[in-house]
C-alpha positions in Angstrom: 188.0 -88.0 166.0 185.2 -86.8 168.3 186.2 -83.1 168.0 186.3 -83.6 164.1 182.9 -85.1 164.3 181.6 -82.0 166.2 183.0 -79.8 163.4 181.6 -81.7 160.4 178.2 -82.5 161.9 176.7 -79.1 160.9 177.8 -79.8 157.4 176.0 -83.1 157.0 172.8 -81.8 158.6 172.6 -78.4 156.9 169.5 -77.7 154.7 171.4 -75.8 152.1 172.6 -77.8 149.0 175.9 -75.8 148.9 176.8 -76.9 152.2 175.6 -80.5 151.8 176.9 -81.2 148.4 180.1 -79.1 148.3 183.4 -80.9 148.6 186.9 -79.5 148.2 188.5 -80.5 145.0 192.2 -80.7 145.8 193.3 -80.2 142.2 197.0 -79.8 143.0 197.1 -82.9 145.2 195.3 -85.0 142.6 197.9 -83.9 140.1 200.7 -84.7 142.4 199.4 -88.2 142.9 198.9 -88.6 139.2 202.5 -87.5 138.4 204.0 -89.7 141.0 202.1 -92.8 139.6 203.2 -91.7 136.1 206.9 -91.5 137.0 206.7 -95.0 138.7 205.1 -96.5 135.6 207.6 -94.7 133.3 210.5 -96.3 135.2 209.0 -99.8 134.8 208.0 -98.9 131.1 211.7 -98.1 130.3 212.8 -101.4 131.8 210.3 -103.3 129.6 211.3 -101.4 126.5 215.1 -102.1 127.2 214.4 -105.7 127.8 212.4 -105.8 124.5 215.2 -104.1 122.5 217.8 -106.6 123.8 216.0 -109.4 122.2 217.3 -108.3 118.8 214.0 -108.6 116.8 213.7 -106.5 113.7 211.1 -103.8 114.0 208.0 -103.9 111.7 208.2 -102.1 108.3 206.0 -99.2 109.5 207.7 -99.0 113.0 205.0 -97.0 114.5 206.6 -97.2 117.9 209.9 -95.8 116.6 211.9 -98.8 117.8 214.7 -98.2 115.3 215.4 -94.8 116.9 214.8 -95.8 120.4 217.6 -95.0 123.0 219.4 -98.1 124.1 221.0 -98.2 127.5 224.6 -99.3 127.8 223.9 -101.7 130.6 220.7 -103.7 130.7 220.1 -106.4 133.2 219.3 -110.0 131.9 215.8 -110.6 130.7 215.2 -113.2 133.6 216.2 -110.5 136.1 213.9 -107.8 134.6 210.7 -109.5 133.6 209.7 -111.1 136.9 206.4 -112.0 138.5 207.0 -109.3 141.1 207.5 -106.8 138.3 204.3 -107.8 136.5 202.2 -107.6 139.6 203.6 -104.2 140.5 202.9 -103.0 136.9 199.3 -104.2 137.1 198.7 -102.5 140.4 200.1 -99.2 139.3 198.3 -99.2 136.0 195.0 -99.9 137.8 195.6 -97.1 140.2 196.8 -94.8 137.5 193.8 -95.5 135.2 191.3 -95.1 137.9 192.8 -91.9 139.3 193.1 -90.5 135.8 189.4 -91.2 135.0 188.3 -89.9 138.4 190.3 -86.8 138.1 188.7 -86.1 134.6 185.3 -86.5 136.1 186.1 -84.3 139.0 187.4 -81.5 136.7 184.2 -81.7 134.7 182.0 -80.9 137.7 180.7 -77.6 138.6 182.7 -75.6 141.0 182.3 -72.9 143.5 184.7 -70.9 145.7 185.3 -72.2 149.2 184.5 -68.6 150.2 180.9 -69.0 149.0 180.1 -71.1 152.0 180.7 -69.9 155.5 180.3 -73.4 157.1 183.0 -75.0 155.0 185.2 -71.9 155.3 185.1 -72.0 159.0 186.2 -75.7 159.0 189.4 -75.0 157.0 191.8 -73.8 159.5 195.2 -72.4 158.6 194.0 -70.9 155.2 194.0 -67.1 154.6 191.1 -65.3 153.1 192.8 -65.3 149.7 193.5 -68.9 149.9 189.9 -69.7 150.7 188.8 -67.6 147.7 191.2 -69.6 145.4 190.1 -73.0 146.8 187.4 -74.7 144.9 184.5 -76.9 146.0 182.9 -79.3 143.6 179.1 -79.5 143.5 178.3 -83.3 143.2 174.6 -82.6 143.0 174.8 -80.5 139.8 175.5 -81.5 136.2 178.9 -81.2 134.4 180.2 -77.8 133.4 180.2 -78.9 129.7 176.7 -77.4 129.3 177.7 -74.1 131.0 177.9 -71.2 128.5 181.2 -69.1 128.4 179.2 -66.0 129.3 177.9 -67.8 132.4 181.4 -68.9 133.4 182.7 -65.3 133.0 179.7 -64.0 135.2 180.5 -66.7 137.8 184.1 -65.5 138.1 183.0 -61.9 138.4 180.5 -62.8 141.2 183.3 -64.9 143.1 185.6 -61.9 142.8 183.0 -59.4 144.0 182.2 -61.6 147.1 185.9 -61.7 148.0 186.2 -58.0 147.5 183.1 -57.4 149.7 184.4 -59.6 152.5 188.0 -58.3 152.3 186.7 -54.8 152.7 185.1 -55.8 156.0 188.2 -57.2 157.4 191.1 -55.2 158.9 193.6 -57.9 158.1 193.2 -60.1 155.0 195.4 -62.8 156.4 193.2 -63.2 159.5 192.0 -66.9 160.1 189.5 -65.9 162.7 187.0 -64.2 160.3 183.5 -64.0 161.9 181.2 -66.5 160.1 178.3 -64.1 160.0 180.2 -62.1 157.6 180.3 -65.0 155.3 177.0 -66.9 155.5 176.7 -68.3 152.0 176.3 -67.3 148.4 174.9 -69.7 145.8 176.9 -68.3 143.0 175.9 -71.1 140.6 172.2 -70.4 141.0 172.6 -66.7 140.7 174.9 -67.2 137.5 172.3 -69.5 135.9 169.4 -67.2 136.5 171.2 -64.1 135.5 172.9 -65.6 132.5 169.8 -67.2 131.1 167.7 -64.0 131.6 170.4 -61.9 129.8 170.6 -64.6 127.0 166.8 -64.6 126.7 166.7 -60.8 126.6 169.4 -60.8 123.8 167.7 -63.6 121.9 164.3 -61.7 122.0 166.0 -58.6 120.8 167.5 -60.2 117.7 164.3 -62.0 117.0 161.9 -59.1 117.5 163.9 -56.2 115.9 164.2 -57.8 112.4 160.4 -58.8 112.6 159.4 -55.2 113.3 161.7 -53.8 110.6 160.7 -56.3 108.0 156.9 -56.5 108.7 154.6 -55.4 105.9 152.7 -52.1 106.2 149.5 -54.0 105.9 150.1 -55.7 109.2 148.9 -53.6 112.1 151.1 -52.3 114.8 149.1 -54.1 117.4 149.7 -57.5 115.8 153.4 -56.9 115.6 153.5 -55.8 119.2 151.6 -59.0 120.2 154.1 -61.1 118.4 157.1 -59.3 119.9 155.8 -59.5 123.6 154.9 -63.3 122.9 158.4 -64.1 121.7 160.0 -62.2 124.6 157.8 -63.9 127.2 158.2 -67.3 125.6 162.0 -67.0 125.9 161.9 -65.7 129.5 159.4 -68.4 130.7 161.4 -71.2 128.8 164.6 -70.0 130.6 163.0 -69.8 134.0 161.0 -73.0 134.1 163.1 -75.5 132.1 166.7 -76.6 132.5 167.7 -75.7 129.1 171.0 -74.2 127.7 171.2 -70.8 126.2 171.6 -72.4 122.8 168.5 -74.6 123.2 166.5 -71.6 124.4 167.7 -69.6 121.4 166.6 -72.4 119.0 163.2 -72.8 120.6 162.6 -69.1 120.6 163.5 -68.8 117.0 161.1 -71.7 116.1 158.4 -70.1 118.1 158.9 -66.6 116.4 158.9 -68.4 113.0 155.5 -70.1 113.8 154.0 -66.8 114.9 155.3 -65.0 111.9 153.6 -67.6 109.5 150.4 -67.2 111.4 150.6 -63.4 111.2 151.4 -63.5 107.4 148.5 -65.8 106.8 146.0 -63.6 108.6 
């Protein structure tokens, strides 16, 4: 335990958010746990259904559960031997664990993720993993918002940056399966931050282009070229400043830029 403490101490005292707030996701292990719980509950669930079918009650007219077509086992234990206090307590315990694990897994899968390879400190602690395994392993960023507000373009850019980092590190190594990679090769790469900045800037540029070009093409001849240029530059700067200074999505940035361009166009037409 003391040796493990020596290894994890740099992680909990690091000044970088990627090291402080990045934790391994263990997606497959979570899924295995959920499937095991699911199978245990399914076994008890079948016992309960068979006990209920043996009671001989006529299903409801709508029969939403499909009890009329339910499979009936040839040998069913007596009701008193099946529905016992021990079974009820076991069922409650399994359902509680299953529900909590299912909700927790859903929350974990909604978190922003980065590659284990992005952080050299975490990578150096994971012994026994090859370079490719570290590239595929994911860290969840508990300090960031959910991925539901991340644009598909930003996700694509994020994947490309992870792949580029893996390719760059792999080219520096003679053996891709080496587990003794020098940590100075890795340092860290805040892929989420790079993706957000690059994605928003590209989205702001594209939005400005689609707002400015029609304005220039449809502007009346009586309006001076200098006035149109001021509007175009103002719209582009507004989109870039909005993207850089506020935590808004690309959709919100485009909507705000379109409204700003409409207001400027109205003032320009009035003058």
